[in-house]
Each structure stands twice: as structure tokens, then as C-alpha cells.
C-alpha positions, 0 to 999 in steps of 0.5 A: 044017745051014743053014736057008734063009731060007724056014725062018727066016721061017716060024720066025719068023712061027710065034714072031709068031703063037705070041708074040700067041696068048700075049699077046692074053689079058693087052692085052684083059684090060687093055683090059676094065679100063681102057675104059668097055664091052665094045666100046671094049675090043674096039676098043683091042685091035684097034688093038694088034693093028693096030700089032703086026702093022704093026711086026712085021717089026721085031720079032727073033725071040726078043725080049721082047715083053710091055713092048713090046705093053704101051707099045702098049696104053697108047699105044692106051688114051690116044688112046680116053681122048682120043676118049672126053673129047672126046665127054663130056656135060656131065652127065658133068662134075657135079663143076663143076656148083657153078660153074654154081649160085647156090647155096653149095657146101655145099647143091649136090645133087653136093657130098660132103666128101670131094671136097675131099680129092680135089681136092687130091690130083688137084692134087698128082698132076698136079704131077707128072711125066707119068712120076711120073703114070703110075707112081702110076696103075699102082700104086695104080689098077691094083693092078701091083707093083714086080716086074710095073713092072720087067719092063714099064719093063724097068728093075730092081725097086729102081729101080721102088721108088726111083721110086715112094718118090720120086713120093709124096714129091713128092705129099706135098711137094704136098700140105703146100705 
């Protein structure tokens, strides 16, 4: 039996709806983990849903959609973070307050002995490529496993492990000078 185009369209539309219903809770959880509050998480989720709807005509029936949705989430979250960064009040920039005081850093209210090590680590990670910084963030900050990352990036687990080891090696090299 030959399916007509309307039957194929209905099947594809139903698949898209089922796909969104299946993955939207996971995307929302990512939003909640990364955003400052519930309202911001819902805004990011709404942007992901909007991009999903805008690109639905290009999504092929049966494709693996989660890696694409994760990339869309990541881009929407970066947009959100850039927007929030622009609106950060001066009081949130407490780590650099010692540059504006007459007191030595050790006598500053914001001085913590661990900050110097964190600054060195942040500087070393900042010297990495965007891909390496993202991988280190997903592994060490978000706690994703190599298997989860291989699905997200669409590469083998071995490739993720090699990338992670090389990123760590480059970070050590930057820390040691």
C-alpha cells in the first residue's frame, strides 16, 4: 500500500510532537541546572522550543534529535548568559574589588586564600580552545559522562576520552608554565 503525502506528513508531524514531548523534560532540566531561576529557565526553554518549531520542516523523520536539541539549548543558554552578563550589577563583581581599594588584597573583605588558585586555573582553562573549554565544563562542572558526551557530540566514546585527556594535558601545561 502506497502512503499519500498527507499520511506521511501526519506521521512526521506526530513523530515531531512525540519527539518534543520525549525530550523537552530533559532540556528543561538542563535549563534549570544552568539558569539562575525558574523564570529564566522557562525563557531558555521557550527559545529552544521556538527554534525547534522553526526548523521542524528540516528535521527528517527518524533522525537522532537529542544532540541537535542539546546544541540548540547550548546556544540559547549562551545567548541568555551574554544577556545576563551585560546586566550584572557592580556589586556582583566582588572578586575584582581589591583593585579599587586602598587596602592590600589580604585585608580585603573579599579575600579568600583559595581565590589565587582558582584564578590560576581559570586563566589556564581560558587559554584553551572553545571546544576544550566546553568539554571541560561539561565534564567537571555539569558531571556528564563520556557516554553522554559521545551521544551529544555524535562521536565515539574513545574520541571523547582522547579529547578530554588532551584538554587536561593542555591545562596542566598552561598551569605549569
